[in-house]
N, C-alpha and C positions, 0 to 999 in steps of 0.2 A: 471911196475906199479907205482903208486903214493905211497910214503912212507907217511902212516897216522900218524906216529909219528913225523915227521919233523916239527919242529917250525917255524912259519912265522908270518907275521902281519896279524890280523884278524880286518877287518872294519865291525861294526855291525851299521846298520841304524834303524832309527826310526822316528816318526813323530816329528816335531819343537816342542819345548817346553816339550818334554819327555826325553830329554837327561839325566836329573838328576834322574829320575826314572829308566831309563835303566842303568845308573851308580850303582844305588843301587841294582839292581837285579843281575848284573855282579858281584859286589863286594861280594854279598851274596853267590855265586857260588865259591869264592875263588880266583878270577882272579884279577889281577892289571890293573888299567886303565893308560895306556900310554899317550893318548890324548882325550880331549873332543872336539867335534866341533859341528856346527850347524847340528841338526838331525843325530848325530851319535857320536860313540866313537872308539877308536883303543885299541886293545890289543895285546898280544903276546899268540900264542897258536898253536896247531897242527889240522890237520883235524879231528883227534879223537874229540879234544875239540870243533870243529865245531858241530859234531854230537850231543853232550850234550847240547851246548848252543842252537841249533835249538829246542831240545825237551823242555828245560827248560824255555827259556826267554818268558815273556809275552808282553812286549810292544815293542819288536823289529820288524823289517820289514824283513830284510835280514842279513846273516851272509856270509859275502865275505873273502875269502882266498887269500891272495897275492902271485902271482905266479912269477912276475917280474915287476920292476920299473926301467924305463929308459927315456932318453930325445929323442923327435922325433919332428922335425919341419915340415915335410911333410907327405903326406900319404905313399910315398916310403920308408921313413926312419920307420915310423910305421910298414909298411909290413915286412920289413928286420927283425927288432928287434923281432916282433912276430913271423916269421917263425923260427928263431933261438931256439926258446922255444921248448923242447922236448914233443909236444902235445901228441905223441903217448904213452907216460907213463900215461897220464890222460884220453884220450878219445879213445874208441873202434873204429877201422876203420870199423865197421859194425854197429855203433851207430848212434846217433842223436845229433847235436849240435846246440845250439841257442846263439846268441850274443846281449846283450843289452848294452847300453852306456850312459855316461854323458859326452858330448863333447863342450868345450869352447876354440876352437883352431883356430888361425888365418888361414884364407884361407879354412876353412872346414864351410860351411854353411848348410850342410845337415847331421844331425846325421846318417841316414841310409846309407850314404856313408862311413863312418867310420866303421858302423857295417859290411858292405861288405868287405872292406879292411881286417878287422880282421878275418872275416870267411874265406876269401880266404888264408890267411896266414895259419891258423890252417889246413883247409883240403888240402892245397898243400903240407905241411910238412908231414901230416900223409900218403898221397899218396906216395910221395917219399920214405918213410920209410917202408911202409906196402903194396904198389902196390894196395891199396884200400882206399877208402875215406868215412867218415861218411856222412850221409845225414843231411841237415840243413834247417832251418826255423825258423817261430816264436815261435812255441810250447815251453813250458818251463818244458816239462816232461822228457827231455834227460838232456845231460850235459850243464850247462848254464855257459856262460863266461860273464863276465862284464868288460868293457874298460872305465877308467876314463882318459881322455886326456884333459889337460888344461894349457895353456900358455908353451907349448913345453914339458911339463912333462907328461908322460903317467904311468899308473898303470894298470896291467892286473890281474884280479882276477878270481877264481872259485866260483861262486854263489852257495854255498852249500844249500841254502833254495829252490831254484827253484822259485816256487810261493810265493807270499809274505807270511810271518808267521802270518800275521793277519787273514788268511784264515784257520782257526782251523778245519773246517769238520764237525763242528755239526750244522751250520746254513743252514738247509734245508729249512726253511720256513721263508719267509721275510714279514714284514710289511711296511708302507712307510716310506722313509728315514732311512733305517737300518744303526746302527752305526758300524764303523768298530771295530773289536775285540780287536786289540791292544790299540786303543783309550780308549774303554770301560774299559780295564784293568788298564789303566793310571788313569781314574777318580776314580775307586775305590780304587786304592793304594793312591791316594792322599788325601783320607778322612782319612787314618791311621787306617782303620777298621781292627781288628785283628780276628774278627769271635767269639768273646766272647759275643757280644749283636747282636739282630736282625739286619739285613741289610735291609731298605725299598726303594723300587724302584718304584715310581709312576711314570705313563707315560712310562711304560716298554717297549712298542712297541714288537717287536719280542723277546725280553728277553736278549739281549746281555749283558747289564750290569748285570742283575741278574745272568745270567750263570757264568760270569767272577768272580763275587763276590763268588759264590758257589765253583768254581775251586780254586779260591785263599784260601778260608776258609779251604777247605779240603787240600790243599797243593798238588793237582794235577796238574801235569805238562802239560801246555796248548798244547804242540804238540803231545801228545799221541793219538789223534784221527785222525791226518793227515795220509794219505796213502802214500804220497810220498814227499821225499826231494830230492834236487839237488845232494846232496853227494852220494846217492845211485848209480848215474850213472858214477861215477869217478872210473877209473880202480884202483882196490886194495882194493874196499870197501869189507869188510867181514860181510856177513850176520849174522853169528854166534855172532861175537862181538857185532853187532848192537842190536840182540835180547836179548843178555845178560845186554846190558846197558838199553834196554826198560823194561826188568822185575826189574832191580834194582831200576830205578826211579818209575816205577808203583807201586812198593810195599811200596814205602815211602810215608807217608802222616802225616798231622799235629796232626791227632788223634782227631780233633774237630769235631763236627757235626753242622755245621752253619745253621741258620735259615735266610731264605732271604724271604722277603714278596715283592711280585711284583703285581702291580695294573695297569689296563688300563681301559678306558670307552668304547673301542672298542672290541667286543668279538671276532673279527677276530684276533686282536693282541694277546690276551689271547692264543686263540688256536694256533697260530704261536709260541708264547713263550713256551708253554706246549710242543709242539713237538721238538722243539730246545733243551729243557732241557732234554728231553726223550733221544734223540741223543747223548747228552753230557754226560749222565749216572748221571744226578745232579737232576732230578725231585723231588726226595724224600725230598730234602732240601728246595724247593721253595714252 
């Protein structure tokens, strides 16, 4: 089973131009930034830290935990390096695995080909060790592996988020052109609003900015409503520790009772915003 206390590089992604906001959030949680890059940052931490980061970060998209870094010029070299990783310690032989990637490698014109080679290496390794192999496909509700391969340098990660963290779970109703939750959080944070004065959101649409303002003002972790994270499917995941972490984070708050005013001239938008606020548990503040 995976060691959830083992430290490795953690790559955290976000939308472009939200890097500074992401850095602020990470540093507020007590972590040190090792590297800032376009649309992301890197820190050091464990899989347990990944659990906490997935719950607490508001503008992040994914939290990726580095398994191995190596050089590979060809798909054969990539396969051999990947097959040497003890995947049986991370992925159940009766589980489900999916592979996503970002590839800019000479001779590889199809990202799906790189995904396939990665998937083959993983399931072949597990089958050799366990005489059984996990199912695989495009769904992100199992163990998710992310491959970054560029200019002969490859990094292989466990995607501990699975679905993007911008999908909080509260937006059950949409109006036209809904805003991504993580972007809405970035907009609210850019105003430097601290919850001490009313927050006014004209043209609120389905209420994403207003809801993110309420969550931020209350000090509620944005990931608490999500039913699933990728780390839950990594061997070694402890449900008891997870529930204890959730309870600790859930019980913390800013102590403030923010007032958010959301308006729209479309009654359908107001209806959608109200339903989403109810799902998020913040309707009494808007």
